[in-house]
mmCIF file as gemmi writes it, N, C-alpha and C atoms, coordinates in Angstrom:
data_model
loop_
_atom_site.group_PDB
_atom_site.id
_atom_site.type_symbol
_atom_site.label_atom_id
_atom_site.label_alt_id
_atom_site.label_comp_id
_atom_site.label_asym_id
_atom_site.label_entity_id
_atom_site.label_seq_id
_atom_site.pdbx_PDB_ins_code
_atom_site.Cartn_x
_atom_site.Cartn_y
_atom_site.Cartn_z
_atom_site.occupancy
_atom_site.B_iso_or_equiv
_atom_site.pdbx_formal_charge
_atom_site.auth_seq_id
_atom_site.auth_asym_id
_atom_site.pdbx_PDB_model_num
ATOM 1 N N . UNK Axp A 1 ? 91.975 -52.11 52.267 1 0 ? 1 A 1
ATOM 2 C CA . UNK Axp A 1 ? 92.678 -52.357 51.964 1 0 ? 1 A 1
ATOM 3 C C . UNK Axp A 1 ? 93.127 -53.074 50.356 1 0 ? 1 A 1
ATOM 4 N N . UNK Axp A 2 ? 93.634 -51.737 49.54 1 0 ? 2 A 1
ATOM 5 C CA . UNK Axp A 2 ? 93.076 -52.52 48.159 1 0 ? 2 A 1
ATOM 6 C C . UNK Axp A 2 ? 94.396 -53.486 48.156 1 0 ? 2 A 1
ATOM 7 N N . UNK Axp A 3 ? 93.988 -54.013 47.193 1 0 ? 3 A 1
ATOM 8 C CA . UNK Axp A 3 ? 94.445 -55.178 46.392 1 0 ? 3 A 1
ATOM 9 C C . UNK Axp A 3 ? 94.647 -55.898 45.03 1 0 ? 3 A 1
ATOM 10 N N . UNK Axp A 4 ? 95.661 -56.065 44.205 1 0 ? 4 A 1
ATOM 11 C CA . UNK Axp A 4 ? 95.893 -56.261 43.066 1 0 ? 4 A 1
ATOM 12 C C . UNK Axp A 4 ? 95.126 -57.864 42.656 1 0 ? 4 A 1
ATOM 13 N N . UNK Axp A 5 ? 94.491 -57.748 41.642 1 0 ? 5 A 1
ATOM 14 C CA . UNK Axp A 5 ? 93.714 -58.823 41.154 1 0 ? 5 A 1
ATOM 15 C C . UNK Axp A 5 ? 94.24 -59.429 39.843 1 0 ? 5 A 1
ATOM 16 N N . UNK Axp A 6 ? 94.722 -58.572 39.239 1 0 ? 6 A 1
ATOM 17 C CA . UNK Axp A 6 ? 95.206 -59.144 38.061 1 0 ? 6 A 1
ATOM 18 C C . UNK Axp A 6 ? 96.909 -57.975 37.514 1 0 ? 6 A 1
ATOM 19 N N . UNK Axp A 7 ? 97.333 -58.719 37.117 1 0 ? 7 A 1
ATOM 20 C CA . UNK Axp A 7 ? 98.535 -58.036 36.138 1 0 ? 7 A 1
ATOM 21 C C . UNK Axp A 7 ? 98.444 -58.668 34.745 1 0 ? 7 A 1
ATOM 22 N N . UNK Axp A 8 ? 99.521 -57.818 33.899 1 0 ? 8 A 1
ATOM 23 C CA . UNK Axp A 8 ? 99.799 -58.443 33.064 1 0 ? 8 A 1
ATOM 24 C C . UNK Axp A 8 ? 101.644 -57.807 32.546 1 0 ? 8 A 1
ATOM 25 N N . UNK Axp A 9 ? 102.199 -59.135 32.481 1 0 ? 9 A 1
ATOM 26 C CA . UNK Axp A 9 ? 103.21 -58.321 32.503 1 0 ? 9 A 1
ATOM 27 C C . UNK Axp A 9 ? 104.097 -58.99 31.306 1 0 ? 9 A 1
ATOM 28 N N . UNK Axp A 10 ? 104.834 -57.946 30.447 1 0 ? 10 A 1
ATOM 29 C CA . UNK Axp A 10 ? 106.047 -58.277 29.146 1 0 ? 10 A 1
ATOM 30 C C . UNK Axp A 10 ? 107.042 -58.602 30.081 1 0 ? 10 A 1
ATOM 31 N N . UNK Axp A 11 ? 107.739 -59.608 29.955 1 0 ? 11 A 1
ATOM 32 C CA . UNK Axp A 11 ? 108.7 -60.532 30.369 1 0 ? 11 A 1
ATOM 33 C C . UNK Axp A 11 ? 109.707 -61.188 29.48 1 0 ? 11 A 1
ATOM 34 N N . UNK Axp A 12 ? 111.504 -60.95 29.288 1 0 ? 12 A 1
ATOM 35 C CA . UNK Axp A 12 ? 111.998 -61.703 28.617 1 0 ? 12 A 1
ATOM 36 C C . UNK Axp A 12 ? 112.81 -62.723 29.738 1 0 ? 12 A 1
ATOM 37 N N . UNK Axp A 13 ? 112.632 -63.676 28.404 1 0 ? 13 A 1
ATOM 38 C CA . UNK Axp A 13 ? 113.18 -65.389 29.381 1 0 ? 13 A 1
ATOM 39 C C . UNK Axp A 13 ? 113.953 -65.811 28.483 1 0 ? 13 A 1
ATOM 40 N N . UNK Axp A 14 ? 114.89 -66.733 28.77 1 0 ? 14 A 1
ATOM 41 C CA . UNK Axp A 14 ? 115.81 -67.59 28.447 1 0 ? 14 A 1
ATOM 42 C C . UNK Axp A 14 ? 114.783 -68.855 27.68 1 0 ? 14 A 1
ATOM 43 N N . UNK Axp A 15 ? 115.119 -69.894 26.796 1 0 ? 15 A 1
ATOM 44 C CA . UNK Axp A 15 ? 114.458 -70.595 26.392 1 0 ? 15 A 1
ATOM 45 C C . UNK Axp A 15 ? 113.747 -71.72 27.54 1 0 ? 15 A 1
ATOM 46 N N . UNK Axp A 16 ? 115.067 -72.057 28.559 1 0 ? 16 A 1
ATOM 47 C CA . UNK Axp A 16 ? 115.066 -73.136 29.385 1 0 ? 16 A 1
ATOM 48 C C . UNK Axp A 16 ? 114.781 -72.21 30.339 1 0 ? 16 A 1
ATOM 49 N N . UNK Axp A 17 ? 113.873 -72.452 31.488 1 0 ? 17 A 1
ATOM 50 C CA . UNK Axp A 17 ? 112.971 -73.257 31.883 1 0 ? 17 A 1
ATOM 51 C C . UNK Axp A 17 ? 112.056 -73.433 30.135 1 0 ? 17 A 1
ATOM 52 N N . UNK Axp A 18 ? 111.216 -73.798 30.293 1 0 ? 18 A 1
ATOM 53 C CA . UNK Axp A 18 ? 110.128 -73.908 29.517 1 0 ? 18 A 1
ATOM 54 C C . UNK Axp A 18 ? 108.486 -73.172 29.808 1 0 ? 18 A 1
ATOM 55 N N . UNK Axp A 19 ? 107.952 -73.241 28.775 1 0 ? 19 A 1
ATOM 56 C CA . UNK Axp A 19 ? 106.734 -72.514 29.205 1 0 ? 19 A 1
ATOM 57 C C . UNK Axp A 19 ? 105.867 -72.797 30.328 1 0 ? 19 A 1
ATOM 58 N N . UNK Axp A 20 ? 105.899 -74.094 30.386 1 0 ? 20 A 1
ATOM 59 C CA . UNK Axp A 20 ? 105.107 -75.009 31.31 1 0 ? 20 A 1
ATOM 60 C C . UNK Axp A 20 ? 105.532 -74.836 32.524 1 0 ? 20 A 1
ATOM 61 N N . UNK Axp A 21 ? 107.13 -75.012 32.599 1 0 ? 21 A 1
ATOM 62 C CA . UNK Axp A 21 ? 107.447 -74.779 34.209 1 0 ? 21 A 1
ATOM 63 C C . UNK Axp A 21 ? 107.982 -73.69 34.386 1 0 ? 21 A 1
ATOM 64 N N . UNK Axp A 22 ? 107.972 -72.117 33.868 1 0 ? 22 A 1
ATOM 65 C CA . UNK Axp A 22 ? 107.603 -70.913 34.375 1 0 ? 22 A 1
ATOM 66 C C . UNK Axp A 22 ? 106.385 -70.468 34.582 1 0 ? 22 A 1
ATOM 67 N N . UNK Axp A 23 ? 105.71 -71.31 34.514 1 0 ? 23 A 1
ATOM 68 C CA . UNK Axp A 23 ? 104.06 -71.178 34.498 1 0 ? 23 A 1
ATOM 69 C C . UNK Axp A 23 ? 103.858 -71.731 36.354 1 0 ? 23 A 1
ATOM 70 N N . UNK Axp A 24 ? 104.407 -72.399 35.853 1 0 ? 24 A 1
ATOM 71 C CA . UNK Axp A 24 ? 103.782 -73.266 37.661 1 0 ? 24 A 1
ATOM 72 C C . UNK Axp A 24 ? 104.803 -73.168 38.747 1 0 ? 24 A 1
ATOM 73 N N . UNK Axp A 25 ? 105.967 -72.067 38.594 1 0 ? 25 A 1
ATOM 74 C CA . UNK Axp A 25 ? 106.918 -72.073 39.02 1 0 ? 25 A 1
ATOM 75 C C . UNK Axp A 25 ? 106.263 -70.955 39.336 1 0 ? 25 A 1
ATOM 76 N N . UNK Axp A 26 ? 105.38 -69.805 38.445 1 0 ? 26 A 1
ATOM 77 C CA . UNK Axp A 26 ? 105.33 -68.275 39.417 1 0 ? 26 A 1
ATOM 78 C C . UNK Axp A 26 ? 103.381 -68.834 39.986 1 0 ? 26 A 1
ATOM 79 N N . UNK Axp A 27 ? 103.088 -69.614 39.403 1 0 ? 27 A 1
ATOM 80 C CA . UNK Axp A 27 ? 101.564 -70.19 39.848 1 0 ? 27 A 1
ATOM 81 C C . UNK Axp A 27 ? 101.451 -70.421 41.534 1 0 ? 27 A 1
ATOM 82 N N . UNK Axp A 28 ? 103.304 -71.24 42.03 1 0 ? 28 A 1
ATOM 83 C CA . UNK Axp A 28 ? 103.833 -71.509 43.093 1 0 ? 28 A 1
ATOM 84 C C . UNK Axp A 28 ? 103.687 -70.526 43.729 1 0 ? 28 A 1
ATOM 85 N N . UNK Axp A 29 ? 104.113 -69.325 43.55 1 0 ? 29 A 1
ATOM 86 C CA . UNK Axp A 29 ? 104.473 -68.477 44.306 1 0 ? 29 A 1
ATOM 87 C C . UNK Axp A 29 ? 103.749 -67.927 45.247 1 0 ? 29 A 1
ATOM 88 N N . UNK Axp A 30 ? 102.238 -67.86 44.836 1 0 ? 30 A 1
ATOM 89 C CA . UNK Axp A 30 ? 101.444 -67.499 45.678 1 0 ? 30 A 1
ATOM 90 C C . UNK Axp A 30 ? 100.064 -68.211 45.847 1 0 ? 30 A 1
ATOM 91 N N . UNK Axp A 31 ? 99.269 -67.859 46.491 1 0 ? 31 A 1
ATOM 92 C CA . UNK Axp A 31 ? 97.744 -68.986 47.221 1 0 ? 31 A 1
ATOM 93 C C . UNK Axp A 31 ? 97.28 -68.23 45.831 1 0 ? 31 A 1
ATOM 94 N N . UNK Axp A 32 ? 96.647 -69.08 45.307 1 0 ? 32 A 1
ATOM 95 C CA . UNK Axp A 32 ? 95.625 -69.199 44.672 1 0 ? 32 A 1
ATOM 96 C C . UNK Axp A 32 ? 95.67 -68.381 42.77 1 0 ? 32 A 1
ATOM 97 N N . UNK Axp A 33 ? 97.038 -68.048 42.513 1 0 ? 33 A 1
ATOM 98 C CA . UNK Axp A 33 ? 97.227 -67.67 41.598 1 0 ? 33 A 1
ATOM 99 C C . UNK Axp A 33 ? 96.63 -68.165 40.296 1 0 ? 33 A 1
ATOM 100 N N . UNK Axp A 34 ? 96.415 -67.545 39.271 1 0 ? 34 A 1
ATOM 101 C CA . UNK Axp A 34 ? 96.383 -68.255 38.153 1 0 ? 34 A 1
ATOM 102 C C . UNK Axp A 34 ? 97.765 -67.367 37.039 1 0 ? 34 A 1
ATOM 103 N N . UNK Axp A 35 ? 97.925 -68.531 36.151 1 0 ? 35 A 1
ATOM 104 C CA . UNK Axp A 35 ? 98.954 -67.707 34.884 1 0 ? 35 A 1
ATOM 105 C C . UNK Axp A 35 ? 98.216 -68.159 33.827 1 0 ? 35 A 1
ATOM 106 N N . UNK Axp A 36 ? 98.553 -66.928 32.739 1 0 ? 36 A 1
ATOM 107 C CA . UNK Axp A 36 ? 98.36 -67.887 31.782 1 0 ? 36 A 1
ATOM 108 C C . UNK Axp A 36 ? 99.536 -66.852 31.177 1 0 ? 36 A 1
ATOM 109 N N . UNK Axp A 37 ? 100.325 -67.709 29.75 1 0 ? 37 A 1
ATOM 110 C CA . UNK Axp A 37 ? 101.303 -67.24 28.913 1 0 ? 37 A 1
ATOM 111 C C . UNK Axp A 37 ? 101.378 -67.174 27.871 1 0 ? 37 A 1
ATOM 112 N N . UNK Axp A 38 ? 101.611 -65.905 26.938 1 0 ? 38 A 1
ATOM 113 C CA . UNK Axp A 38 ? 101.478 -66.225 25.915 1 0 ? 38 A 1
ATOM 114 C C . UNK Axp A 38 ? 103.218 -65.513 25.182 1 0 ? 38 A 1
ATOM 115 N N . UNK Axp A 39 ? 103.378 -66.631 24.746 1 0 ? 39 A 1
ATOM 116 C CA . UNK Axp A 39 ? 104.936 -65.774 23.726 1 0 ? 39 A 1
ATOM 117 C C . UNK Axp A 39 ? 104.727 -65.24 22.451 1 0 ? 39 A 1
ATOM 118 N N . UNK Axp A 40 ? 105.234 -63.849 22.369 1 0 ? 40 A 1
ATOM 119 C CA . UNK Axp A 40 ? 105.498 -63.488 21.93 1 0 ? 40 A 1
ATOM 120 C C . UNK Axp A 40 ? 105.894 -63.038 20.413 1 0 ? 40 A 1
ATOM 121 N N . UNK Axp A 41 ? 107.525 -63.32 20.779 1 0 ? 41 A 1
ATOM 122 C CA . UNK Axp A 41 ? 108.404 -63.649 20.084 1 0 ? 41 A 1
ATOM 123 C C . UNK Axp A 41 ? 109.416 -64.538 20.478 1 0 ? 41 A 1
ATOM 124 N N . UNK Axp A 42 ? 110.282 -64.996 19.657 1 0 ? 42 A 1
ATOM 125 C CA . UNK Axp A 42 ? 111.223 -65.686 19.432 1 0 ? 42 A 1
ATOM 126 C C . UNK Axp A 42 ? 112.69 -65.011 19.083 1 0 ? 42 A 1
ATOM 127 N N . UNK Axp A 43 ? 113.95 -65.415 20.2 1 0 ? 43 A 1
ATOM 128 C CA . UNK Axp A 43 ? 114.797 -64.925 19.005 1 0 ? 43 A 1
ATOM 129 C C . UNK Axp A 43 ? 115.784 -66.404 19.728 1 0 ? 43 A 1
ATOM 130 N N . UNK Axp A 44 ? 116.987 -66.451 19.128 1 0 ? 44 A 1
ATOM 131 C CA . UNK Axp A 44 ? 117.964 -67.739 19.282 1 0 ? 44 A 1
ATOM 132 C C . UNK Axp A 44 ? 118.369 -68.089 20.588 1 0 ? 44 A 1
ATOM 133 N N . UNK Axp A 45 ? 118.268 -67.229 21.503 1 0 ? 45 A 1
ATOM 134 C CA . UNK Axp A 45 ? 118.344 -67.481 23.103 1 0 ? 45 A 1
ATOM 135 C C . UNK Axp A 45 ? 117.582 -67.121 23.605 1 0 ? 45 A 1
ATOM 136 N N . UNK Axp A 46 ? 116.601 -65.999 23.48 1 0 ? 46 A 1
ATOM 137 C CA . UNK Axp A 46 ? 115.561 -65.289 24.367 1 0 ? 46 A 1
ATOM 138 C C . UNK Axp A 46 ? 113.658 -65.966 23.88 1 0 ? 46 A 1
ATOM 139 N N . UNK Axp A 47 ? 113.144 -65.738 24.542 1 0 ? 47 A 1
ATOM 140 C CA . UNK Axp A 47 ? 111.392 -65.348 24.514 1 0 ? 47 A 1
ATOM 141 C C . UNK Axp A 47 ? 111.281 -64.565 25.151 1 0 ? 47 A 1
ATOM 142 N N . UNK Axp A 48 ? 110.14 -63.241 23.508 1 0 ? 48 A 1
ATOM 143 C CA . UNK Axp A 48 ? 109.364 -62.982 24.718 1 0 ? 48 A 1
ATOM 144 C C . UNK Axp A 48 ? 108.067 -62.897 25.388 1 0 ? 48 A 1
ATOM 145 N N . UNK Axp A 49 ? 107.402 -62.485 26.443 1 0 ? 49 A 1
ATOM 146 C CA . UNK Axp A 49 ? 106.798 -63.266 26.825 1 0 ? 49 A 1
ATOM 147 C C . UNK Axp A 49 ? 105.539 -62.53 27.785 1 0 ? 49 A 1
ATOM 148 N N . UNK Axp A 50 ? 104.264 -62.42 27.342 1 0 ? 50 A 1
ATOM 149 C CA . UNK Axp A 50 ? 103.186 -61.843 27.981 1 0 ? 50 A 1
ATOM 150 C C . UNK Axp A 50 ? 102.56 -62.73 29.051 1 0 ? 50 A 1
ATOM 151 N N . UNK Axp A 51 ? 102.597 -62.325 30.205 1 0 ? 51 A 1
ATOM 152 C CA . UNK Axp A 51 ? 101.852 -63.15 31.272 1 0 ? 51 A 1
ATOM 153 C C . UNK Axp A 51 ? 101.285 -62.264 32.069 1 0 ? 51 A 1
ATOM 154 N N . UNK Axp A 52 ? 99.975 -62.661 32.221 1 0 ? 52 A 1
ATOM 155 C CA . UNK Axp A 52 ? 98.504 -62.656 32.887 1 0 ? 52 A 1
ATOM 156 C C . UNK Axp A 52 ? 98.62 -63.122 33.893 1 0 ? 52 A 1
ATOM 157 N N . UNK Axp A 53 ? 98.326 -62.911 34.918 1 0 ? 53 A 1
ATOM 158 C CA . UNK Axp A 53 ? 98.388 -63.591 36.535 1 0 ? 53 A 1
ATOM 159 C C . UNK Axp A 53 ? 97.242 -63.225 37.148 1 0 ? 53 A 1
ATOM 160 N N . UNK Axp A 54 ? 96.355 -63.613 37.873 1 0 ? 54 A 1
ATOM 161 C CA . UNK Axp A 54 ? 95.057 -63.242 37.954 1 0 ? 54 A 1
ATOM 162 C C . UNK Axp A 54 ? 95.192 -63.797 39.601 1 0 ? 54 A 1
ATOM 163 N N . UNK Axp A 55 ? 94.551 -63.483 40.315 1 0 ? 55 A 1
ATOM 164 C CA . UNK Axp A 55 ? 94.6 -64.314 42.452 1 0 ? 55 A 1
ATOM 165 C C . UNK Axp A 55 ? 94.02 -62.985 42.939 1 0 ? 55 A 1
ATOM 166 N N . UNK Axp A 56 ? 93.839 -63.37 44.089 1 0 ? 56 A 1
ATOM 167 C CA . UNK Axp A 56 ? 92.977 -62.883 45.146 1 0 ? 56 A 1
ATOM 168 C C . UNK Axp A 56 ? 94.141 -61.257 45.857 1 0 ? 56 A 1
ATOM 169 N N . UNK Axp A 57 ? 94.979 -60.93 45.962 1 0 ? 57 A 1
ATOM 170 C CA . UNK Axp A 57 ? 96.003 -60.215 45.969 1 0 ? 57 A 1
ATOM 171 C C . UNK Axp A 57 ? 97.756 -60.489 46.229 1 0 ? 57 A 1
ATOM 172 N N . UNK Axp A 58 ? 97.673 -60.468 44.884 1 0 ? 58 A 1
ATOM 173 C CA . UNK Axp A 58 ? 99.147 -60.821 43.698 1 0 ? 58 A 1
ATOM 174 C C . UNK Axp A 58 ? 100.313 -59.877 44.893 1 0 ? 58 A 1
ATOM 175 N N . UNK Axp A 59 ? 101.853 -59.885 44.807 1 0 ? 59 A 1
ATOM 176 C CA . UNK Axp A 59 ? 102.567 -59.724 45.091 1 0 ? 59 A 1
ATOM 177 C C . UNK Axp A 59 ? 103.534 -59.917 44.057 1 0 ? 59 A 1
ATOM 178 N N . UNK Axp A 60 ? 103.758 -58.377 43.482 1 0 ? 60 A 1
ATOM 179 C CA . UNK Axp A 60 ? 104.349 -58.364 42.488 1 0 ? 60 A 1
ATOM 180 C C . UNK Axp A 60 ? 106.073 -58.335 43.21 1 0 ? 60 A 1
ATOM 181 N N . UNK Axp A 61 ? 106.376 -58.628 44.333 1 0 ? 61 A 1
ATOM 182 C CA . UNK Axp A 61 ? 107.696 -59.047 44.652 1 0 ? 61 A 1
ATOM 183 C C . UNK Axp A 61 ? 107.826 -59.751 44.164 1 0 ? 61 A 1
ATOM 184 N N . UNK Axp A 62 ? 107.336 -61.027 45.142 1 0 ? 62 A 1
ATOM 185 C CA . UNK Axp A 62 ? 107.406 -62.741 45.618 1 0 ? 62 A 1
ATOM 186 C C . UNK Axp A 62 ? 107.599 -62.936 43.374 1 0 ? 62 A 1
ATOM 187 N N . UNK Axp A 63 ? 106.649 -61.864 42.875 1 0 ? 63 A 1
ATOM 188 C CA . UNK Axp A 63 ? 106.626 -62.956 41.187 1 0 ? 63 A 1
ATOM 189 C C . UNK Axp A 63 ? 107.578 -62.571 40.947 1 0 ? 63 A 1
ATOM 190 N N . UNK Axp A 64 ? 108.594 -60.944 40.884 1 0 ? 64 A 1
ATOM 191 C CA . UNK Axp A 64 ? 109.47 -60.301 39.963 1 0 ? 64 A 1
ATOM 192 C C . UNK Axp A 64 ? 110.445 -61.307 40.791 1 0 ? 64 A 1
ATOM 193 N N . UNK Axp A 65 ? 111.159 -62.009 41.974 1 0 ? 65 A 1
ATOM 194 C CA . UNK Axp A 65 ? 111.84 -62.703 42.573 1 0 ? 65 A 1
ATOM 195 C C . UNK Axp A 65 ? 111.411 -63.94 41.701 1 0 ? 65 A 1
ATOM 196 N N . UNK Axp A 66 ? 110.756 -64.449 41.422 1 0 ? 66 A 1
ATOM 197 C CA . UNK Axp A 66 ? 110.135 -65.939 40.706 1 0 ? 66 A 1
ATOM 198 C C . UNK Axp A 66 ? 111.195 -65.875 39.517 1 0 ? 66 A 1
ATOM 199 N N . UNK Axp A 67 ? 110.82 -64.36 38.393 1 0 ? 67 A 1
ATOM 200 C CA . UNK Axp A 67 ? 110.932 -64.295 37.152 1 0 ? 67 A 1
ATOM 201 C C . UNK Axp A 67 ? 112.576 -64.003 37.181 1 0 ? 67 A 1
ATOM 202 N N . UNK Axp A 68 ? 113.374 -63.804 38.238 1 0 ? 68 A 1
ATOM 203 C CA . UNK Axp A 68 ? 114.463 -63.794 38.36 1 0 ? 68 A 1
ATOM 204 C C . UNK Axp A 68 ? 114.667 -64.473 38.595 1 0 ? 68 A 1
ATOM 205 N N . UNK Axp A 69 ? 114.828 -65.606 39.358 1 0 ? 69 A 1
ATOM 206 C CA . UNK Axp A 69 ? 115.209 -67.038 39.959 1 0 ? 69 A 1
ATOM 207 C C . UNK Axp A 69 ? 115.609 -67.832 38.771 1 0 ? 69 A 1
ATOM 208 N N . UNK Axp A 70 ? 114.325 -67.235 37.651 1 0 ? 70 A 1
ATOM 209 C CA . UNK Axp A 70 ? 114.712 -68.747 36.307 1 0 ? 70 A 1
ATOM 210 C C . UNK Axp A 70 ? 115.187 -68.006 35.293 1 0 ? 70 A 1
ATOM 211 N N . UNK Axp A 71 ? 115.921 -66.83 35.961 1 0 ? 71 A 1
ATOM 212 C CA . UNK Axp A 71 ? 116.989 -66.292 34.544 1 0 ? 71 A 1
ATOM 213 C C . UNK Axp A 71 ? 116.326 -65.226 33.519 1 0 ? 71 A 1
ATOM 214 N N . UNK Axp A 72 ? 115.467 -64.802 33.668 1 0 ? 72 A 1
ATOM 215 C CA . UNK Axp A 72 ? 114.315 -63.942 32.965 1 0 ? 72 A 1
ATOM 216 C C . UNK Axp A 72 ? 114.153 -62.7 33.6 1 0 ? 72 A 1
ATOM 217 N N . UNK Axp A 73 ? 114.033 -61.355 33.127 1 0 ? 73 A 1
ATOM 218 C CA . UNK Axp A 73 ? 113.955 -59.998 33.492 1 0 ? 73 A 1
ATOM 219 C C . UNK Axp A 73 ? 112.008 -59.697 33.276 1 0 ? 73 A 1
ATOM 220 N N . UNK Axp A 74 ? 112.232 -58.755 33.884 1 0 ? 74 A 1
ATOM 221 C CA . UNK Axp A 74 ? 110.662 -58.124 33.679 1 0 ? 74 A 1
ATOM 222 C C . UNK Axp A 74 ? 110.48 -56.744 33.047 1 0 ? 74 A 1
ATOM 223 N N . UNK Axp A 75 ? 110.39 -56.834 31.851 1 0 ? 75 A 1
ATOM 224 C CA . UNK Axp A 75 ? 110.99 -55.828 30.631 1 0 ? 75 A 1
ATOM 225 C C . UNK Axp A 75 ? 109.577 -54.502 31.477 1 0 ? 75 A 1
ATOM 226 N N . UNK Axp A 76 ? 108.406 -54.776 31.509 1 0 ? 76 A 1
ATOM 227 C CA . UNK Axp A 76 ? 107.25 -53.59 32.328 1 0 ? 76 A 1
ATOM 228 C C . UNK Axp A 76 ? 106.399 -53.784 32.013 1 0 ? 76 A 1
ATOM 229 N N . UNK Axp A 77 ? 105.5 -53.79 33.47 1 0 ? 77 A 1
ATOM 230 C CA . UNK Axp A 77 ? 104.045 -53.909 33.881 1 0 ? 77 A 1
ATOM 231 C C . UNK Axp A 77 ? 103.199 -52.62 32.739 1 0 ? 77 A 1
ATOM 232 N N . UNK Axp A 78 ? 102.471 -53.771 32.273 1 0 ? 78 A 1
ATOM 233 C CA . UNK Axp A 78 ? 101.69 -53.681 30.968 1 0 ? 78 A 1
ATOM 234 C C . UNK Axp A 78 ? 100.059 -53.091 31.32 1 0 ? 78 A 1
ATOM 235 N N . UNK Axp A 79 ? 99.128 -53.724 32.939 1 0 ? 79 A 1
ATOM 236 C CA . UNK Axp A 79 ? 98.445 -53.803 32.996 1 0 ? 79 A 1
ATOM 237 C C . UNK Axp A 79 ? 98.235 -53.98 34.698 1 0 ? 79 A 1
ATOM 238 N N . UNK Axp A 80 ? 97.696 -53.442 35.47 1 0 ? 80 A 1
ATOM 239 C CA . UNK Axp A 80 ? 97.639 -53.505 36.366 1 0 ? 80 A 1
ATOM 240 C C . UNK Axp A 80 ? 95.712 -53.319 36.851 1 0 ? 80 A 1
ATOM 241 N N . UNK Axp A 81 ? 95.24 -54.49 37.485 1 0 ? 81 A 1
ATOM 242 C CA . UNK Axp A 81 ? 93.875 -54.348 38.382 1 0 ? 81 A 1
ATOM 243 C C . UNK Axp A 81 ? 93.538 -54.217 39.835 1 0 ? 81 A 1
ATOM 244 N N . UNK Axp A 82 ? 93.047 -53.56 39.815 1 0 ? 82 A 1
ATOM 245 C CA . UNK Axp A 82 ? 93.656 -53.615 41.466 1 0 ? 82 A 1
ATOM 246 C C . UNK Axp A 82 ? 92.042 -53.171 42.289 1 0 ? 82 A 1
ATOM 247 N N . UNK Axp A 83 ? 91.734 -53.95 43.512 1 0 ? 83 A 1
ATOM 248 C CA . UNK Axp A 83 ? 90.329 -53.788 43.945 1 0 ? 83 A 1
ATOM 249 C C . UNK Axp A 83 ? 90.24 -53.047 45.255 1 0 ? 83 A 1
ATOM 250 N N . UNK Axp A 84 ? 89.374 -52.158 45.906 1 0 ? 84 A 1
ATOM 251 C CA . UNK Axp A 84 ? 89.42 -51.423 47.229 1 0 ? 84 A 1
ATOM 252 C C . UNK Axp A 84 ? 88.158 -52.559 47.817 1 0 ? 84 A 1
ATOM 253 N N . UNK Axp A 85 ? 87.934 -53.571 48.352 1 0 ? 85 A 1
ATOM 254 C CA . UNK Axp A 85 ? 86.404 -53.844 49.213 1 0 ? 85 A 1
ATOM 255 C C . UNK Axp A 85 ? 85.733 -53.078 49.712 1 0 ? 85 A 1
ATOM 256 N N . UNK Axp A 86 ? 86.237 -52.145 49.825 1 0 ? 86 A 1
ATOM 257 C CA . UNK Axp A 86 ? 84.996 -51.112 50.844 1 0 ? 86 A 1
ATOM 258 C C . UNK Axp A 86 ? 84.358 -50.544 49.333 1 0 ? 86 A 1
ATOM 259 N N . UNK Axp A 87 ? 85.014 -51.049 48.417 1 0 ? 87 A 1
ATOM 260 C CA . UNK Axp A 87 ? 83.783 -50.637 47.166 1 0 ? 87 A 1
ATOM 261 C C . UNK Axp A 87 ? 82.776 -51.231 46.899 1 0 ? 87 A 1
ATOM 262 N N . UNK Axp A 88 ? 82.64 -52.614 47.381 1 0 ? 88 A 1
ATOM 263 C CA . UNK Axp A 88 ? 81.498 -53.473 46.857 1 0 ? 88 A 1
ATOM 264 C C . UNK Axp A 88 ? 80.808 -52.917 47.694 1 0 ? 88 A 1
ATOM 265 N N . UNK Axp A 89 ? 80.433 -51.94 48.833 1 0 ? 89 A 1
ATOM 266 C CA . UNK Axp A 89 ? 79.376 -51.993 49.927 1 0 ? 89 A 1
ATOM 267 C C . UNK Axp A 89 ? 78.261 -50.745 48.509 1 0 ? 89 A 1
């Protein structure tokens, strides 16, 4: 079964919640998720972020739900890394 190991997402979010809480909520949405957030742009009401999320088996649907629940929106999926364990043989 192919598993998604890494995603890089372009996200637009309001200033609140802050970056730390935003990362915590996304990391909490799956087991073993690691989240790296980079602020690319700031305007009066929003921030444009680059999120890198790594884990053993990422669930994009759950991540999207958490992003939306915090008032943010997913603009694009900029990178996907997937792994087929059968390839390891």
